[in-house]
N, C-alpha and C positions, 0 to 999 in steps of 0.2 A: 668327823666320825670318831667314835670312841676307839681306844686302843684295841679293844676286842674285835673291831671291824677288820683288823689286819690278819685275822686267822680264819681261814675258810677250809672246811674239810672237802675232800674230793666229792663226796656225795652232795654237799651243799652247793659246790661250784657247778656240778652237773644240773642240779635243780634250778639254780639261778639262770644258767645259760638256756635252759629249756623253757623258762617262763614265757618269753615272747611268742613262742610257737605252740603253746598249749591249747589254743582255741579262741573262739570268739569272745569268751568271757574275759580273756586277757588281751585286750586290744593294745598293741604296742604303739599305735598311732596317737593315742590320747594321753595328755599329761595326767600325771597322778595328782590326786588331791591329798590333803594332809593325812586323812584316814588311810588311804591306800599306801602312802609312804610309810606310815607307822606300821601298818600290817606287813608290808614287805620286809621291813627291818626286824620285826618280831619273828616272822616265819624263817628268816635266815639266821636267827639265833643271836642277833646283836642287840645290846641294850640301847634302845633308841631314845634319844632326848628330843625335845621339841625342835631344837635347832637342827638335828640330824634329819628329822622328817621334813622340816621346812626346806632344807637344801635339796631334797629329792623331789619335792612337790611339783616344781615346774617342769620336771623331766618326764619323758615317756617311760614306760616300763623297761624297755630295752636300754635306754640311756641310764636309768637308775641302777639296773643290774650291772651294767658295765662300770659305772662309777664305784659301786661296792667292790666289784672284783678287781678293778685296777689298783686298789689300795691293799689287796689281799697279800699276805705273806705266803710264800711258797716253800720256805725252808723252816725246819723246826727251830724253835727258840731254845728248847732244852735238849740235852743229849739223850739218845735212846738208852734203854736199859742195857746193863752189862751183858746179858745173855746174847744180844745181837752180835757181839764181837767174839763170842766163844768159837773155838776151833771145831767143836762138835756140839750138836744140839743138846740142851739140858734134858729134853724130853723127846727122845727119838720115837718114831712111829712104832708102836709095839708090834704091829702086824709084820714088820720087816725084820724082826728078830727071831732067832730060834728059841725053843722053849727055855733053855738054860739062861740065855742072855735076857730074855723077856722077864724071867723071875728075878734076875739080878737087877735089872732096870726098875722093876716094880719096887723092890726092896730099897733101892737108892732113892727113888721118888718118895716113898713113904717116910724115909729118914729125913729127906729134905723138907717135906711138908710138916713133920713133927717138930722141927727145929725152930 
């Protein structure tokens, strides 16, 4: 699998796990052919090579999805943005502020955006 195959968003993970139960058109009991394997890899957002598709081709849909997800990374590779560690949110919900503080926050936000 390419390195990108190790990164799966929660939405993609949910989609992949649901594939085997989506209905008759997604029969989990039959082996994938090369076109099905390429389609699965393309739909999950991974750049599929012929070798990747060939590795999934003899598997059922359920086995192929599990193989993709087994190699998925579940922790971030890069650190999150700095604002995640801030003691107070950079952009508090304006509806929770009184009029004076809301105006001050809007001014602060406008200065921040203009910088």
